[in-house]
C-alpha positions in Angstrom: -102.2 186.3 -3.4 -105.7 187.3 -2.5 -105.5 190.1 -3.6 -103.8 189.3 -7.1 -106.7 186.6 -7.6 -109.4 189.6 -6.8 -107.6 191.7 -9.6 -107.3 188.4 -12.1 -111.1 187.7 -11.2 -112.0 191.8 -11.7 -110.1 192.0 -15.4 -111.8 188.7 -16.4 -115.1 190.4 -15.9 -114.4 193.3 -17.7 -113.2 191.5 -20.8 -116.6 189.1 -20.5 -118.8 191.7 -21.6 -119.9 188.9 -24.4 -121.5 187.4 -21.6 -125.2 186.1 -22.1 -127.4 184.3 -19.6 -130.1 181.9 -20.1 -132.3 181.5 -17.1 -134.1 177.8 -16.7 -137.6 178.0 -15.4 -139.6 176.2 -17.3 -140.5 173.4 -14.7 -143.9 172.7 -12.8 -142.3 171.5 -9.7 -145.2 169.0 -8.9 -143.4 168.3 -5.5 -144.4 171.6 -4.0 -147.7 170.6 -4.2 -149.1 173.9 -5.4 -151.3 175.4 -8.5 -148.4 177.9 -8.6 -145.7 177.5 -10.7 -142.3 176.3 -8.8 -140.3 179.8 -9.7 -142.9 181.7 -8.7 -143.5 180.8 -4.7 -142.5 183.4 -2.3 -139.0 183.0 -1.1 -138.1 186.2 1.5 -141.4 187.9 0.3 -140.1 187.9 -3.7 -141.0 185.2 -6.2 -138.2 182.5 -6.7 -137.1 183.5 -9.9 -136.4 187.1 -8.7 -132.9 186.1 -7.5 -131.6 184.4 -10.6 -132.9 187.6 -12.4 -131.1 190.1 -9.9 -127.7 187.9 -10.7 -128.1 187.8 -13.8 -128.1 191.8 -13.9 -125.4 192.2 -11.5 -123.1 190.3 -13.7 -123.9 192.9 -16.5 -124.8 190.5 -19.2 -125.2 191.4 -22.6 -128.4 189.3 -23.1 -130.5 187.5 -20.3 -133.3 184.7 -21.5 -135.9 183.4 -19.1 -137.0 179.7 -20.6 -140.6 179.4 -19.4 -142.9 176.8 -19.8 -145.5 175.9 -16.9 -147.7 179.0 -16.3 -145.5 180.7 -18.6 -147.6 183.6 -19.2 -148.1 184.1 -15.4 -144.6 183.9 -15.0 -143.9 186.3 -18.2 -146.3 188.9 -16.9 -144.8 188.9 -13.4 -141.4 189.8 -14.8 -142.6 191.9 -17.9 -140.8 195.1 -16.3 -137.4 193.5 -15.9 -136.3 193.8 -19.3 -135.3 190.1 -20.4 -136.4 187.7 -23.2 -138.8 185.4 -22.5 -138.5 181.9 -24.4 -141.1 179.6 -24.4 -140.3 175.7 -24.3 -143.6 174.3 -25.2 -142.7 170.9 -24.2 -140.5 170.1 -21.4 -137.8 167.9 -22.7 -134.9 168.1 -20.3 -132.4 171.0 -19.7 -130.7 170.3 -22.9 -133.6 170.9 -24.9 -134.6 174.3 -22.7 -131.4 175.9 -23.7 -131.7 174.8 -27.3 -135.1 176.8 -27.4 -132.7 180.0 -27.2 -130.8 178.9 -30.5 -133.1 181.4 -32.0 -132.0 184.4 -30.5 -128.1 183.1 -29.6 -127.5 181.5 -32.7 -125.1 184.7 -33.7 -124.0 185.2 -30.3 -120.4 184.8 -30.7 -119.5 185.2 -27.1 -120.3 182.9 -23.7 -123.1 181.6 -22.0 -123.4 181.0 -18.3 -127.1 178.7 -17.6 -128.4 179.4 -14.5 -131.7 177.8 -12.6 -134.5 179.5 -11.5 -135.1 177.1 -8.7 -131.5 177.6 -7.4 -131.8 181.3 -5.7 -129.0 181.3 -3.1 -126.4 181.5 -5.7 -124.0 184.3 -4.9 -122.3 186.3 -7.2 -118.9 186.1 -6.3 -119.2 182.2 -6.5 -120.8 183.1 -10.5 -117.9 185.5 -10.9 -115.4 182.5 -9.9 -116.9 180.7 -12.3 -116.5 182.8 -15.2 -113.6 184.2 -14.6 -112.3 180.5 -14.3 -114.3 179.8 -17.3 -112.4 183.1 -19.5 -108.8 182.3 -18.0 -108.6 178.9 -18.8 -109.8 178.8 -22.6 -112.1 175.8 -21.8 -115.0 174.9 -23.8 -117.4 174.7 -21.1 -116.9 175.1 -17.4 -118.8 173.2 -15.1 -119.8 174.2 -11.1 -119.8 172.0 -8.5 -119.9 171.3 -5.3 -118.8 169.0 -1.8 -121.1 167.4 0.2 -121.0 165.3 3.4 -123.7 163.1 1.9 -123.5 162.8 -2.3 -126.4 160.0 -2.5 -128.7 160.5 -5.7 -126.7 163.0 -6.8 -123.9 163.1 -10.3 -120.3 162.6 -9.0 -117.3 164.2 -10.8 -115.0 161.9 -11.9 -111.3 163.1 -12.1 -108.0 161.9 -13.3 -104.8 160.8 -11.4 -104.0 164.6 -12.2 -107.4 166.0 -10.9 -108.6 166.7 -14.4 -112.3 166.8 -15.2 -113.2 163.3 -17.3 -116.9 162.9 -17.1 -119.9 163.1 -14.7 -121.3 159.3 -13.7 -125.0 159.4 -12.4 -125.3 158.0 -9.0 -127.4 155.5 -10.4 -124.7 154.4 -12.8 -121.7 154.9 -10.2 -119.5 152.0 -9.4 -118.8 151.7 -5.9 -115.3 153.0 -5.9 -117.1 156.8 -7.8 -119.7 156.5 -4.8 -117.2 157.6 -2.6 -116.6 160.5 -4.3 -118.1 163.8 -2.7 -118.1 165.8 -5.1 -121.2 166.3 -7.4 -122.4 168.0 -10.5 -124.9 171.7 -10.2 -125.5 171.5 -13.5 -124.8 175.3 -13.4 -122.1 175.8 -16.1 -120.4 178.2 -18.2 -119.8 177.7 -22.1 -118.6 179.1 -25.5 -121.7 180.1 -27.5 -121.0 178.0 -30.8 -120.0 175.3 -29.2 -122.6 174.9 -26.9 -125.2 174.6 -30.0 -123.2 172.7 -31.8 -122.9 170.5 -29.5 -126.4 170.5 -28.3 -127.2 168.9 -32.0 -125.3 165.8 -30.4 -126.9 165.0 -26.9 -129.4 162.1 -27.4 -132.3 161.5 -25.0 -130.7 158.0 -24.1 -131.9 157.9 -20.2 -135.3 156.6 -18.1 -137.2 159.9 -18.7 -136.0 160.2 -22.7 -135.2 163.4 -22.2 -132.3 165.8 -23.7 -129.9 166.5 -20.5 -127.6 169.8 -20.5 -125.0 168.0 -18.3 -124.3 165.3 -21.8 -122.7 168.7 -23.2 -119.1 168.1 -21.1 -119.0 164.8 -21.8 -119.4 164.9 -25.5 -117.0 167.6 -25.2 -114.3 165.7 -23.3 -114.6 162.7 -25.4 -114.0 165.2 -28.4 -110.6 166.1 -26.9 -111.9 169.8 -26.0 -110.2 171.5 -22.6 -113.6 171.2 -19.8 -112.9 172.9 -16.6 -114.6 173.1 -13.3 -115.0 175.7 -10.5 -116.1 174.4 -6.8 -119.1 176.4 -5.0 -117.4 176.8 -1.2 -120.9 176.4 0.2 -123.4 174.0 -0.5 -126.3 175.1 0.4 -126.2 178.4 -2.2 -126.5 175.6 -5.1 -129.4 174.0 -3.4 -132.2 173.5 -5.6 -135.6 174.0 -4.3 -138.3 171.3 -5.3 -140.4 171.0 -2.3 -141.9 172.9 0.5 -139.3 171.6 3.3 -136.7 173.2 0.8 -138.4 176.3 0.6 -138.2 176.5 4.0 -134.5 175.7 4.7 -133.9 178.6 2.1 -135.9 180.8 3.5 -134.0 180.1 7.0 -131.0 180.4 5.3 -132.1 184.0 3.6 -133.0 185.4 6.7 -129.7 184.3 8.1 -127.9 185.9 5.3 -129.7 189.2 5.4 -129.7 189.6 9.5 
């Protein structure tokens, strides 16, 4: 069975040559307490952003776009030889707004779009392959990467129906007592049909405390419209960990050293 699954993943990846990857890297990273843009902080002797960039190239995407903002020119200069397209997000109005900035370059793209994050450097190729294969074989409009946490407090929970199908994402602050028992959480990483992604982003509203446009709202909107949503579960919570402060950066450094030993 395992061999069959690997063959399926391989064939699906071959058929996903119509893949574009967007890496969100515009954040300032104030919790790092540094003048350096978050994605430029060193990890294993390399800037943090170099890891998702390497992953994007391993996926052999047709197009790779990096959304930059804070210290954008410095980020661009650091990675000017990577052969990727840099897209500026002049105002940081959320992840949905960041992805929307790429429409100028992907508006005519008819394939699938994978959204990664510049501050999630430990994500493995195997996990992304499973996500994209799931998206392709299920013919979903959008497929979300999730993970199971022992302590999911503070994270958006995945709500499913009695058959295990995705229903919605409920934020921790909005979750009821029963929903808070759920340990499966949203990572924010997802694969989308390109045309449906941009069409749905038009419908996203900044109805939240931060007054931002959230990419994850796309899943709920598509679900309400009766369109198929799928999920893929990452095996290791550490690989989807976002690095927001020095403590998390130190943890990632330890994990990286263990993987390389």
